[in-house]
C-alpha positions, 0 to 999 in steps of 0.5 A, spaced: 495 588 356 498 591 362 504 587 361 505 590 354 504 597 357 509 596 362 514 593 358 513 599 353 514 604 359 520 601 361 523 601 354 521 608 353 524 610 360 531 606 358 531 610 351 530 616 354 535 615 359 540 613 354 539 619 349 540 623 355 546 620 357 549 620 350 547 628 349 551 629 356 557 625 353 557 629 346 557 635 351 563 633 355 570 636 356 574 632 351 578 626 354 586 628 353 590 622 349 597 622 349 603 619 345 610 620 344 613 620 337 620 620 334 621 623 327 626 623 322 630 629 319 629 633 326 634 639 325 640 639 330 639 642 337 631 643 336 627 642 342 621 637 342 615 640 340 608 639 344 602 638 339 595 639 341 591 635 335 583 637 335 578 637 330 570 637 328 568 642 332 561 643 329 559 649 332 552 650 331 550 643 333 546 642 340 553 639 342 557 645 340 556 652 342 561 658 344 560 656 352 563 649 351 568 651 346 571 657 351 571 651 356 575 647 351 580 652 349 582 653 356 583 646 357 588 646 351 591 652 354 592 648 360 596 643 356 601 648 354 602 646 347 607 649 342 603 648 336 595 647 335 593 643 329 585 643 328 583 638 323 577 641 319 570 641 320 569 647 324 561 648 322 555 644 323 551 641 318 551 642 310 547 649 309 550 653 304 550 659 309 552 655 315 558 658 316 555 665 316 550 663 320 554 659 326 561 661 325 561 668 329 560 663 335 567 660 334 571 667 333 572 669 340 573 662 343 578 660 338 582 667 339 584 665 346 588 659 343 595 660 345 601 656 342 608 659 341 609 656 334 602 658 332 595 655 331 594 652 324 588 648 320 585 645 314 578 645 312 573 639 312 567 637 308 562 641 312 567 647 311 566 646 304 559 645 304 557 651 308 562 656 306 569 655 306 571 663 304 567 665 310 571 660 315 577 662 312 576 669 313 574 668 320 580 664 322 584 669 319 581 674 323 583 670 330 590 669 327 589 661 325 593 659 319 589 655 314 593 650 310 590 648 303 595 643 300 600 647 302 607 646 306 611 650 311 616 650 316 614 651 323 619 650 328 623 644 327 617 641 323 615 641 316 608 642 316 604 639 310 596 641 310 592 637 305 585 639 303 579 635 305 579 628 301 572 627 303 569 632 299 574 631 293 579 637 294 585 633 297 592 633 293 597 629 298 602 628 292 603 635 291 603 637 298 608 632 300 612 634 294 613 641 297 615 638 304 621 634 301 624 641 299 623 644 306 628 643 312 625 639 318 621 633 320 615 632 316 608 632 319 602 631 314 595 633 317 588 633 314 581 632 315 579 625 313 584 619 314 583 616 307 589 619 304 593 614 309 593 610 302 597 616 299 602 617 304 609 615 302 615 612 306 618 618 307 612 621 310 612 617 317 606 621 321 599 623 318 594 627 323 587 627 322 579 627 324 573 626 321 571 620 323 568 622 330 571 615 332 564 612 330 560 617 334 555 612 336 558 605 337 553 600 339 556 594 343 557 588 339 554 592 333 559 597 332 558 604 329 552 606 326 555 610 321 562 608 318 565 614 314 572 611 312 575 604 312 575 601 319 582 601 320 582 608 320 576 609 325 580 611 331 586 612 335 593 611 333 594 606 327 601 603 325 599 602 317 606 599 315 610 605 313 608 610 319 603 612 324 596 615 323 593 619 329 585 620 328 582 624 333 575 623 335 574 630 335 570 635 339 563 636 336 557 631 333 554 631 327 547 629 325 544 627 332 547 631 338 549 624 341 555 620 342 556 613 345 562 609 346 566 614 342 567 620 347 570 627 344 577 627 345 584 631 343 591 629 342 597 631 346 603 629 342 610 630 344 614 630 337 622 629 338 628 627 334 628 620 332 635 617 335 640 616 330 636 620 324 
């Protein structure tokens, strides 16, 4: 009996230690990942563009509050980006009033973002669930442009923002059709990378979030929850026709834990493709 109690106590201590570590990981500053990507249709004489890609803030969770978001905004600004892209899921949870309840905490921090070409966003499934009109209003108030199946010229880029596929709102074919009639190097961004299957060969770069890179990834087992096909779980993927970049995001959903999948953001240096 004594040995059994000791074993139980040891397991309890280990469990608490792992939970505390996973909570600290969920609140840590994001890892900065870097990539250099060459794109076709680059306008002559235009300089390279430094893009910061972030997603999944999930404000309102125990892992994401205004204090942490202020710190991350300072981290982003220190990278001196030309363009900031936020790939959805600003809000935590699925309460219908979640955006009204949690959204105010993100307004002041996001207002501090600086990028010469602007800050753009697309919605995520949690934004649709918790009150997208409120999210859209809050973003507009701090100068962030929300794209929903819409394309526009941003510097040397043609930026196509596709609405969220995970909640059934994405229209990538329509967005790509808009992109083709605009001058510039094409970049598609969205919340869920599952639209990668819809990308045409003339759309060589897709940027996304949603997966949290698994959020809790156990050794020898893998992620507890898989929300997209495994090949689009995390990082930079070459899918045969182009590149897909999936960020782990900043926050957490469900439990406020991360294990084996730290928060991250991407600093992408986009430049003209040689000979294009």
